BATI-656739 format. One record per residue (C-alpha): residue number from 1; residue in three letters; x, y negated, z. Coordinates in nm, 2 decimals. Each point is the difference from the previous one (the first is absolute). Example, Ala and Ser with C-alpha at 12.3 -4.5 7.8 and 13.67 -1.06 7.14 Angstrom:
residues 2
SITE/1/ALA/1.23/0.45/0.78
SITE/2/SER/0.14/-0.34/-0.07
***
This chain:
residues 92
SITE/1/MET/6.97/-3.61/6.44
SITE/2/ARG/-0.34/0.07/-0.22
SITE/3/LEU/-0.25/-0.33/0.05
SITE/4/TYR/-0.36/0.02/-0.01
SITE/5/THR/-0.35/-0.23/-0.02
SITE/6/TYR/-0.21/0.13/0.17
SITE/7/GLU/-0.37/-0.01/-0.12
SITE/8/ARG/-0.25/-0.10/0.31
SITE/9/GLU/-0.38/0.00/0.06
SITE/10/LEU/-0.20/-0.08/0.33
SITE/11/THR/-0.16/0.24/0.16
SITE/12/GLU/-0.28/-0.03/0.22
SITE/13/VAL/0.15/0.12/0.38
SITE/14/ALA/-0.12/0.10/0.38
SITE/15/VAL/0.24/-0.20/0.21
SITE/16/GLU/-0.05/-0.02/0.41
SITE/17/ALA/0.02/-0.29/0.16
SITE/18/LEU/0.12/-0.21/0.23
SITE/19/TRP/-0.22/-0.36/0.01
SITE/20/ASP/0.06/-0.24/0.18
SITE/21/ARG/0.08/-0.35/0.06
SITE/22/GLY/0.35/0.00/-0.13
SITE/23/GLY/-0.08/0.18/-0.26
SITE/24/ILE/-0.04/0.33/-0.16
SITE/25/GLU/0.26/0.32/0.02
SITE/26/PRO/-0.06/0.28/-0.22
SITE/27/LEU/0.06/0.30/0.21
SITE/28/ARG/-0.08/0.32/-0.21
SITE/29/ILE/-0.12/0.08/-0.37
SITE/30/ARG/-0.28/0.22/-0.13
SITE/31/TRP/0.05/0.13/-0.36
SITE/32/ALA/-0.36/0.09/-0.19
SITE/33/ASP/0.08/0.37/0.09
SITE/34/GLY/0.06/0.02/0.32
SITE/35/ARG/0.31/-0.07/0.04
SITE/36/CYS/0.17/-0.24/0.24
SITE/37/PHE/0.26/-0.18/0.08
SITE/38/ASP/0.17/-0.17/0.33
SITE/39/VAL/0.14/-0.39/-0.08
SITE/40/ASP/0.32/-0.02/0.18
SITE/41/ARG/0.07/-0.34/-0.06
SITE/42/VAL/-0.12/-0.29/-0.12
SITE/43/HIS/0.27/-0.18/-0.21
SITE/44/GLY/-0.13/-0.30/-0.06
SITE/45/VAL/-0.38/-0.18/-0.10
SITE/46/THR/-0.08/-0.26/-0.25
SITE/47/GLY/-0.25/-0.10/-0.29
SITE/48/ASP/-0.02/0.12/-0.30
SITE/49/PHE/-0.20/-0.21/-0.25
SITE/50/ASP/0.01/0.25/-0.25
SITE/51/ILE/0.02/0.34/0.06
SITE/52/LEU/0.17/0.19/-0.24
SITE/53/GLY/-0.14/-0.19/-0.27
SITE/54/THR/-0.35/0.15/0.10
SITE/55/GLY/-0.13/-0.42/0.05
SITE/56/ARG/-0.07/0.08/0.36
SITE/57/ALA/0.11/-0.23/0.36
SITE/58/GLY/0.11/0.18/0.22
SITE/59/ILE/0.19/0.08/0.31
SITE/60/ARG/0.32/0.20/-0.04
SITE/61/TYR/0.16/0.22/0.25
SITE/62/SER/0.33/0.14/-0.05
SITE/63/VAL/-0.03/0.32/0.18
SITE/64/GLY/0.29/0.29/0.12
SITE/65/VAL/-0.13/0.39/0.05
SITE/66/GLY/0.24/0.22/0.05
SITE/67/ASN/0.34/-0.07/-0.18
SITE/68/ARG/-0.19/-0.21/-0.29
SITE/69/ARG/-0.15/-0.38/-0.06
SITE/70/CYS/-0.36/-0.05/-0.18
SITE/71/ASP/-0.19/-0.28/-0.02
SITE/72/LEU/-0.37/-0.06/0.15
SITE/73/TRP/-0.24/-0.26/-0.11
SITE/74/LEU/-0.28/-0.09/0.18
SITE/75/SER/-0.29/-0.21/-0.23
SITE/76/ARG/-0.29/-0.02/0.08
SITE/77/GLY/-0.12/0.26/0.28
SITE/78/ARG/0.21/0.30/-0.21
SITE/79/TRP/0.31/0.11/0.01
SITE/80/TYR/0.22/0.04/-0.29
SITE/81/VAL/0.30/0.21/-0.07
SITE/82/GLY/0.24/-0.03/-0.33
SITE/83/LYS/0.00/0.38/-0.10
SITE/84/ILE/0.21/0.09/-0.29
SITE/85/VAL/-0.09/0.12/-0.27
SITE/86/GLY/0.30/-0.05/-0.25
SITE/87/ARG/0.28/-0.06/-0.13
SITE/88/THR/0.27/-0.05/-0.26
SITE/89/PRO/0.34/-0.07/-0.02
SITE/90/LYS/0.19/-0.30/0.01
SITE/91/LEU/0.15/-0.17/-0.33
SITE/92/PRO/0.39/-0.14/0.05
***
């Protein structure tokens, strides 16, 4: 089995979300190219003080999209996703 370290960068996305007194629930992610993905489940919500090493603080939503899991961040009223931009094999 080969293990990899994934390099990610923050990419701004549009998110349709339900805002109420109980919090914010992301419903759909829309990429800049128009692709849309429904959020099937929110697995967890946590505060994040350094989003992917950028120094930005925000709220991290671990969500299920189809059969995959991804992280969304809400910071200063904008939504971001960690887009994979490269991978390198982990050395033993």
